[in-house]
ZAMARGU-4260 file (C-alpha; in steps of 0.2 Angstrom, whole numbers, plus 5000, padded with zeros to 4 digits):
<rodrens>
0) 5697/5451/5506 | 5708/5468/5512 | 5697/5476/5503 | 5683/5475/5514 | 5693/5485/5527
5) 5690/5502/5517 | 5677/5511/5529 | 5662/5519/5523 | 5669/5535/5524 | 5681/5532/5511
10) 5668/5525/5501 | 5658/5540/5502 | 5674/5551/5497 | 5677/5541/5483 | 5662/5543/5473
15) 5662/5550/5456 | 5663/5570/5459 | 5647/5578/5459 | 5645/5588/5441 | 5651/5605/5450
20) 5666/5600/5456 | 5682/5599/5445 | 5692/5606/5435 | 5694/5596/5420 | 5708/5594/5406
25) 5702/5598/5392 | 5709/5584/5379 | 5701/5572/5392 | 5683/5578/5392 | 5678/5567/5380
30) 5682/5550/5391 | 5678/5559/5406 | 5665/5570/5403 | 5654/5574/5390 | 5641/5562/5396
35) 5638/5572/5412 | 5641/5587/5403 | 5628/5586/5391 | 5613/5579/5402 | 5616/5596/5412
40) 5611/5604/5397 | 5628/5608/5387 | 5623/5606/5367 | 5642/5603/5362 | 5652/5589/5358
45) 5669/5588/5367 | 5675/5592/5350 | 5667/5609/5348 | 5675/5614/5367 | 5692/5606/5362
50) 5702/5600/5346 | 5718/5599/5342 | 5717/5599/5324 | 5702/5610/5320 | 5693/5627/5328
55) 5684/5625/5345 | 5680/5635/5359 | 5699/5636/5369 | 5704/5646/5353 | 5694/5661/5361
60) 5702/5658/5380 | 5718/5667/5384 | 5731/5669/5397 | 5728/5686/5402 | 5745/5694/5409
65) 5753/5683/5422 | 5739/5675/5431 | 5722/5680/5425 | 5710/5673/5409 | 5701/5681/5398
70) 5692/5678/5382 | 5691/5685/5363 | 5675/5691/5359 | 5675/5699/5342 | 5682/5695/5326
75) 5695/5711/5328 | 5705/5704/5342 | 5693/5710/5357 | 5696/5704/5376 | 5686/5703/5390
80) 5693/5700/5406 | 5691/5705/5424 | 5693/5724/5432 | 5703/5717/5444 | 5715/5708/5431
85) 5716/5724/5421 | 5719/5733/5436 | 5739/5732/5437 | 5738/5740/5417 | 5726/5753/5422
90) 5736/5760/5434 | 5751/5760/5425 | 5744/5770/5412 | 5735/5780/5424 | 5742/5798/5433
95) 5735/5812/5443 | 5730/5821/5426 | 5723/5805/5418 | 5717/5795/5431 | 5710/5781/5421
100) 5705/5769/5440 | 5694/5784/5445 | 5686/5791/5430 | 5688/5775/5420 | 5692/5776/5401
105) 5683/5773/5384 | 5692/5771/5366 | 5679/5778/5352 | 5693/5771/5338 | 5708/5761/5337
110) 5720/5774/5337 | 5713/5780/5354 | 5720/5761/5363 | 5734/5764/5374 | 5747/5750/5372
115) 5752/5743/5388 | 5770/5739/5391 | 5775/5722/5396 | 5757/5716/5394 | 5756/5697/5386
120) 5742/5686/5383 | 5745/5668/5380 | 5734/5655/5367 | 5736/5637/5370 | 5741/5629/5354
125) 5747/5612/5359 | 5741/5597/5373 | 5751/5584/5373 | 5752/5567/5387 | 5770/5565/5390
130) 5769/5554/5406 | 5776/5540/5399 | 5792/5549/5393 | 5794/5558/5409 | 5792/5543/5423
135) 5797/5528/5413 | 5811/5518/5423 | 5808/5530/5438 | 5798/5519/5451 | 5809/5515/5466
140) 5823/5528/5463 | 5825/5539/5477 | 5816/5556/5478 | 5830/5565/5473 | 5835/5556/5460
145) 5818/5556/5452 | 5816/5576/5454 | 5831/5577/5446 | 5830/5564/5432 | 5810/5574/5427
150) 5819/5590/5426 | 5831/5583/5414 | 5819/5574/5404 | 5808/5588/5405 | 5820/5601/5399
155) 5825/5589/5385 | 5807/5587/5378 | 5804/5607/5378 | 5820/5608/5368 | 5815/5596/5356
160) 5800/5605/5353 | 5807/5621/5352 | 5821/5615/5339 | 5807/5609/5328 | 5799/5629/5327
165) 5807/5640/5312 | 5816/5654/5321 | 5801/5666/5318 | 5790/5654/5327 | 5802/5652/5342
170) 5801/5670/5346 | 5785/5669/5350 | 5782/5649/5356 | 5784/5646/5373 | 5784/5627/5376
175) 5782/5618/5395 | 5783/5601/5404 | 5768/5603/5417 | 5766/5589/5432 | 5747/5584/5435
180) 5739/5573/5449 | 5756/5577/5461 | 5768/5571/5448 | 5759/5557/5443 | 5755/5563/5426
185) 5762/5574/5415 | 5758/5586/5400 | 5769/5598/5388 | 5759/5612/5385 | 5763/5625/5369
190) 5757/5642/5368 | 5759/5658/5355 | 5763/5673/5364 | 5756/5691/5360 | 5765/5707/5365
195) 5755/5721/5358 | 5742/5721/5371 | 5730/5739/5370 | 5719/5746/5384 | 5702/5747/5375
200) 5689/5752/5391 | 5684/5750/5407 | 5671/5758/5422 | 5677/5769/5435 | 5683/5758/5451
205) 5668/5764/5459 | 5658/5752/5446 | 5674/5739/5442 | 5678/5736/5461 | 5661/5741/5469
210) 5662/5734/5487 | 5682/5733/5488 | 5688/5725/5503 | 5672/5724/5513 | 5665/5713/5498
215) 5678/5704/5492 | 5675/5686/5492 | 5655/5690/5496 | 5638/5687/5492 | 5628/5697/5488
220) 5638/5705/5476 | 5637/5722/5465 | 5653/5724/5456 | 5653/5728/5438 | 5669/5718/5438
225) 5676/5719/5419 | 5689/5728/5407 | 5691/5727/5388 | 5709/5726/5380 | 5714/5720/5361
230) 5726/5710/5355 | 5736/5717/5339 | 5748/5708/5326 | 5757/5712/5312 | 5751/5713/5295
235) 5753/5693/5291 | 5744/5690/5307 | 5759/5686/5318 | 5762/5693/5336 | 5775/5705/5336
240) 5781/5719/5348 | 5771/5735/5348 | 5771/5745/5329 | 5760/5758/5325 | 5757/5750/5311
245) 5751/5734/5319 | 5734/5728/5315 | 5719/5720/5327 | 5720/5699/5328 | 5710/5692/5318
250) 5708/5676/5330 | 5702/5659/5324 | 5687/5658/5335 | 5677/5672/5346 | 5664/5669/5359
255) 5647/5675/5353 | 5634/5684/5367 | 5618/5679/5373 | 5608/5693/5380 | 5594/5679/5386
260) 5601/5682/5404 | 5601/5666/5416 | 5588/5656/5426 | 5589/5643/5439 | 5597/5626/5434
265) 5604/5634/5416 | 5621/5624/5411 | 5635/5635/5415 | 5652/5631/5409 | 5670/5639/5415
270) 5685/5639/5404 | 5700/5649/5410 | 5717/5643/5418 | 5715/5640/5438 | 5731/5643/5447
275) 5733/5634/5461 | 5723/5620/5473 | 5727/5606/5483 | 5712/5596/5486 | 5723/5579/5488
280) 5735/5587/5503 | 5740/5575/5517 | 5733/5581/5534 | 5751/5588/5539 | 5750/5599/5523
285) 5734/5606/5528 | 5741/5611/5545 | 5757/5619/5537 | 5744/5628/5526 | 5734/5634/5541
290) 5747/5638/5554 | 5760/5645/5543 | 5755/5649/5526 | 5740/5658/5530 | 5745/5665/5548
295) 5762/5672/5538 | 5750/5681/5528 | 5737/5687/5538 | 5743/5699/5554 | 5759/5706/5542
300) 5748/5711/5528 | 5735/5718/5538 | 5751/5728/5546 | 5757/5734/5529 | 5739/5736/5521
305) 5734/5749/5535 | 5751/5759/5533 | 5747/5759/5515 | 5729/5763/5515 | 5731/5776/5528
310) 5742/5785/5514 | 5733/5781/5499 | 5718/5790/5509 | 5729/5806/5511 | 5736/5808/5494
315) 5729/5805/5479 | 5747/5801/5468 | 5750/5788/5483 | 5733/5782/5479 | 5737/5777/5459
320) 5755/5770/5465 | 5748/5759/5478 | 5729/5754/5470 | 5736/5738/5462 | 5750/5734/5475
325) 5737/5736/5489 | 5724/5724/5478 | 5735/5710/5477 | 5739/5710/5494 | 5723/5712/5503
330) 5714/5699/5490 | 5725/5685/5497 | 5723/5692/5515 | 5705/5689/5515 | 5707/5675/5507
335) 5719/5667/5520 | 5707/5672/5534 | 5692/5663/5525 | 5701/5648/5521 | 5707/5645/5540
340) 5689/5648/5545 | 5683/5637/5534 | 5694/5622/5534 | 5690/5623/5554 | 5672/5624/5551
345) 5670/5611/5540 | 5682/5598/5551 | 5692/5595/5535 | 5709/5590/5546 | 5696/5576/5554
350) 5690/5570/5536 | 5706/5569/5530 | 5714/5558/5545 | 5701/5548/5541 | 5705/5544/5523
355) 5723/5543/5529 | 5718/5529/5542 | 5711/5521/5527 | 5726/5522/5517 | 5737/5516/5531
360) 5728/5500/5532 | 5727/5498/5511 | 5746/5501/5512 | 5748/5487/5525 | 5746/5474/5510
365) 5755/5484/5497 | 5772/5488/5502 | 5775/5501/5488 | 5765/5513/5500 | 5770/5507/5519
370) 5781/5521/5522 | 5770/5536/5516 | 5764/5542/5530 | 5778/5541/5541 | 5788/5550/5530
375) 5775/5563/5528 | 5773/5567/5545 | 5793/5566/5549 | 5797/5579/5535 | 5783/5591/5537
380) 5788/5591/5557 | 5807/5592/5553 | 5806/5608/5541 | 5791/5615/5553 | 5800/5630/5561
385) 5812/5635/5544 | 5796/5636/5535 | 5788/5649/5547 | 5804/5658/5547 | 5804/5656/5527
390) 5786/5662/5526 | 5787/5678/5539 | 5803/5683/5532 | 5795/5685/5515 | 5779/5693/5521
395) 5788/5705/5534 | 5805/5710/5529 | 5803/5703/5511 | 5787/5715/5509 | 5800/5731/5512
400) 5801/5737/5494 | 5817/5745/5497 | 5825/5730/5504 | 5816/5719/5490 | 5809/5726/5472
405) 5822/5740/5474 | 5837/5730/5476 | 5836/5720/5463 | 5839/5730/5447 | 5853/5736/5455
410) 5862/5717/5455 | 5865/5716/5439 | 5878/5729/5439 | 5885/5724/5456 | 5888/5708/5450
415) 5899/5714/5433 | 5907/5726/5445 | 5911/5710/5457 | 5918/5698/5442 | 5926/5713/5433
420) 5916/5712/5418 | 5912/5727/5406 | 5897/5736/5411 | 5888/5742/5393 | 5878/5755/5390
425) 5865/5742/5386 | 5865/5735/5404 | 5865/5753/5411 | 5851/5758/5399 | 5840/5742/5406
430) 5843/5745/5424 | 5837/5763/5422 | 5823/5758/5413 | 5818/5746/5427 | 5820/5760/5442
435) 5811/5772/5431 | 5794/5758/5433 | 5798/5757/5452 | 5800/5774/5454 | 5784/5779/5445
440) 5773/5769/5460 | 5784/5770/5473 | 5782/5781/5489 | 5797/5782/5500 | 5789/5789/5514
445) 5776/5776/5513 | 5788/5762/5512 | 5798/5768/5528 | 5782/5769/5538 | 5779/5749/5532
450) 5797/5745/5536 | 5795/5751/5554 | 5780/5739/5557 | 5787/5725/5548 | 5804/5724/5554
455) 5796/5725/5572 | 5782/5712/5570 | 5797/5701/5560 | 5808/5700/5576 | 5792/5698/5589
460) 5786/5684/5579 | 5801/5673/5575 | 5815/5664/5583 | 5831/5676/5583 | 5839/5662/5573
465) 5829/5669/5559 | 5835/5689/5559 | 5845/5695/5545 | 5861/5700/5551 | 5857/5717/5551
470) 5845/5714/5565 | 5862/5715/5577 | 5863/5732/5571 | 5848/5737/5576 | 5850/5731/5593
475) 5868/5736/5597 | 5867/5754/5587 | 5850/5758/5587 | 5844/5751/5604 | 5830/5742/5594
480) 5824/5757/5587 | 5817/5752/5573 | 5811/5769/5568 | 5827/5777/5571 | 5835/5762/5559
485) 5824/5766/5545 | 5826/5784/5546 | 5844/5782/5543 | 5843/5770/5531 | 5830/5779/5520
490) 5838/5795/5522 | 5854/5788/5517 | 5853/5774/5503 | 5853/5777/5487 | 5840/5763/5485
495) 5826/5777/5491 | 5832/5791/5480 | 5830/5790/5461 | 5841/5805/5458 | 5857/5797/5467
500) 5853/5780/5459 | 5852/5788/5442 | 5870/5794/5449 | 5878/5779/5452 | 5872/5769/5436
505) 5881/5780/5426 | 5896/5777/5437 | 5894/5760/5447 | 5906/5761/5461 | 5909/5745/5470
510) 5915/5752/5485 | 5902/5764/5486 | 5888/5752/5486 | 5895/5741/5500 | 5893/5753/5511
515) 5876/5758/5506 | 5866/5755/5522 | 5851/5750/5511 | 5859/5738/5498 | 5867/5730/5514
520) 5851/5725/5524 | 5846/5718/5507 | 5860/5707/5506 | 5858/5701/5523 | 5839/5698/5518
525) 5844/5689/5500 | 5857/5677/5512 | 5845/5672/5525 | 5833/5669/5510 | 5846/5658/5505
530) 5849/5649/5518 | 5833/5644/5524 | 5830/5637/5504 | 5844/5625/5507 | 5839/5619/5524
535) 5821/5618/5518 | 5827/5609/5502 | 5829/5590/5509 | 5813/5588/5515 | 5804/5599/5506
540) 5809/5585/5489 | 5806/5571/5502 | 5787/5578/5504 | 5785/5582/5486 | 5787/5564/5481
545) 5777/5556/5497 | 5762/5567/5494 | 5764/5560/5473 | 5765/5543/5483 | 5748/5545/5494
550) 5739/5550/5478 | 5742/5537/5468 | 5738/5525/5482 | 5721/5535/5484 | 5718/5531/5465
555) 5724/5514/5465 | 5710/5512/5481 | 5697/5520/5473 | 5698/5516/5453 | 5677/5519/5452
560) 5683/5537/5455 | 5685/5551/5443 | 5701/5559/5449 | 5703/5577/5442 | 5722/5587/5444
565) 5723/5600/5454 | 5722/5616/5446 | 5739/5623/5439 | 5738/5636/5429 | 5734/5625/5414
570) 5717/5627/5404 | 5703/5618/5412 | 5686/5618/5410 | 5673/5615/5425 | 5654/5614/5423
575) 5639/5614/5433 | 5621/5625/5433 | 5617/5643/5441 | 5608/5642/5457 | 5606/5650/5475
580) 5612/5643/5489 | 5608/5642/5509 | 5623/5652/5518 | 5617/5649/5537 | 5602/5645/5547
585) 5586/5655/5539 | 5599/5664/5526 | 5594/5661/5510 | 5604/5670/5494 | 5595/5668/5477
590) 5604/5668/5463 | 5608/5685/5457 | 5609/5703/5461 | 5601/5719/5453 | 5608/5736/5450
595) 5595/5740/5463 | 5607/5733/5476 | 5620/5744/5471 | 5609/5760/5476 | 5604/5751/5494
600) 5624/5748/5496 | 5628/5767/5491 | 5638/5779/5503 | 5642/5794/5496 | 5659/5801/5495
605) 5665/5781/5503 | 5681/5776/5494 | 5672/5756/5493 | 5653/5761/5492 | 5651/5777/5480
610) 5641/5777/5467 | 5644/5787/5451 | 5630/5802/5448 | 5627/5793/5429 | 5626/5777/5436
615) 5611/5785/5447 | 5603/5792/5432 | 5603/5778/5423 | 5595/5768/5437 | 5580/5781/5441
620) 5576/5782/5422 | 5577/5763/5420 | 5586/5766/5404 | 5593/5751/5403 | 5590/5747/5384
625) 5591/5727/5377 | 5600/5723/5392 | 5586/5723/5405 | 5581/5707/5410 | 5563/5701/5407
630) 5558/5705/5424 | 5562/5724/5420 | 5578/5725/5433 | 5595/5726/5427 | 5604/5711/5433
635) 5621/5714/5439 | 5629/5697/5445 | 5624/5680/5447 | 5632/5661/5455 | 5634/5646/5447
640) 5641/5629/5456 | 5657/5629/5445 | 5673/5625/5451 | 5684/5638/5451 | 5699/5648/5461
645) 5713/5660/5458 | 5718/5661/5438 | 5700/5658/5433 | 5696/5677/5437 | 5692/5683/5420
650) 5687/5666/5412 | 5669/5667/5401 | 5654/5658/5410 | 5647/5649/5394 | 5630/5642/5391
655) 5624/5626/5385 | 5627/5632/5366 | 5643/5640/5369 | 5638/5658/5369 | 5645/5670/5384
660) 5634/5675/5398 | 5645/5681/5411 | 5662/5682/5417 | 5670/5673/5434 | 5676/5685/5446
665) 5674/5678/5464 | 5671/5663/5475 | 5660/5666/5490 | 5664/5668/5509 | 5656/5653/5517
670) 5666/5642/5505 | 5685/5648/5506 | 5692/5631/5510 | 5688/5626/5491 | 5706/5625/5486
675) 5709/5612/5500 | 5692/5603/5500 | 5677/5608/5488 | 5661/5610/5498 | 5648/5605/5487
680) 5633/5612/5494 | 5641/5630/5498 | 5653/5632/5483 | 5648/5646/5472 | 5655/5653/5458
685) 5654/5674/5457 | 5649/5680/5439 | 5647/5696/5432 | 5632/5697/5418 | 5637/5699/5403
690) 5621/5710/5400 | 5628/5722/5414 | 5645/5723/5406 | 5638/5728/5390 | 5625/5741/5398
695) 5639/5749/5405 | 5648/5749/5388 | 5634/5757/5380 | 5624/5767/5391 | 5637/5772/5404
700) 5653/5774/5393 | 5645/5779/5378 | 5655/5767/5369 | 5643/5760/5356 | 5658/5757/5345
705) 5662/5742/5356 | 5645/5736/5356 | 5646/5735/5337 | 5659/5724/5335 | 5651/5708/5345
710) 5642/5694/5339 | 5627/5691/5346 | 5618/5674/5347 | 5599/5674/5341
</rodrens>
């Protein structure tokens, strides 16, 4: 009889996820999804999408860098990904003399392709459910004991897997045990890592980031968000560090390209590595996300970004130095604004509390869950102040580069000085290389301005107990004059002067560094971080376990529902269809945009909406070649209802035959709540049409050599 207490709302919430919602584990497609996928228009079998033993679509999908997806599109290891995913690498290779961000770049031969130091791609080679091994015998143990056991068992599994590899294989293999469904399920995931990645081509930012901040997370969109790279291997086809005699990779699979375009209700599938969602989070967790995590991003980042942008607009060198930093910061600044707006508009907290009310009734007759909601409420409350202090510290004081990025490499030498260990030339050279990379993309004057604004902002928005110790110096010696404090610190600290830093590295001196104003402030910052992490530990462990039990109970309450795991940067499939949407009363957005819209948005000389002269020439001449749609227009972007999030950037959008039709690159403003709550009617995946990508490569970039590598579908 107890089951009839479950409310109508929960029954509605518990029905199987709609076709557009869900980030599905590949090895479970045959069991959970393939029937629905086929009904929507997918012509592939589950085995053709993911196979543990045979070549499949998953062999063409890669982790690009540290937080994006890419796909292999030729039998010579050619990679397509988003422009904003390649942005950091393009910026790294750029200079005032060779500004590839501003001007674009197209290699017309393999010899012209540019190595990107530090860039890696990863191919998933193994996916094994290890839940039983990880969780056996852990029912009823304390939250901390469970966490310790999970970590120990995960480490043992990783070690065992690596020990089975040859020495050569181990050099390019990574193994990880990853939590799914809030720790109720675990998979061991294996990757092959490739280190020789070269920059092949990209349009200028006026195409690749057309619209910049204004259009970010918005539809209609007119952004040619793509860049091109290539994987290289040694002569035996194995992953290897950069070498001039390395050869283009011969992949197991590459995606064929379709020029057919898209129509309403066409099947569309993404494969990629979505980073993080929290769809099953409790109401207390959602409140913390909105009021602490998102709030800490909004005003502090806006403060910092305003400083950066002023200097970027005034100086081309600073513009290059801070282009990637600004893009990373502004992306989730706007995301935080949109998420809070969406969660409030959709009344997500009220809906989640209704689910929790049903859970409470269920727990009355299930002793395992009787304390779950109380533990959530108490522990979120217990850590509220410390969480605010921690997140604001990270976004304010931690955003001062002198005190964070600049202070990190030198700690290697300081620790050795403190312990009396010998500092080798290799130690010194490693630190020197780190600082060369840092100072290439660092403006002392810009950072000093940001420092003044951020230190003051932090002091005004948190309790004094969360201030690092150097704030006492600001108060007593500088009478709360943040500009005076910053001026002295930046003038005297070796962390702001590469010449002084190099001299220190050659002759490290413990007494000298312990008198350095910048280094001492950085130590105070790290001390406060450590203090807050310690304070947060106990409540955070209890919260993680209680959130796990909350989801476990929800799954038991709703056995008919298909539960997909939240995103955790492992490969997933999402599937749906191409479609339009109603954004608001009397506002209807069609499912595609065209080059005409680029011209309508043009603002000559504007940093966000300038249009290159050559693109206007191609538009005026209607010189689209075979990439024009059947309506005669050059289609630029389109929308689907696929379920994506950060990390999916660069994911291939694939039709029902396994052919590439676009690249996913954004979500829409009306559904920014998506990482917490999927909005079925509004949530859209914004994609750049593959035909626009190829049009830019061939007609704008004159790089037909790249077009000739591709395999085109009949």
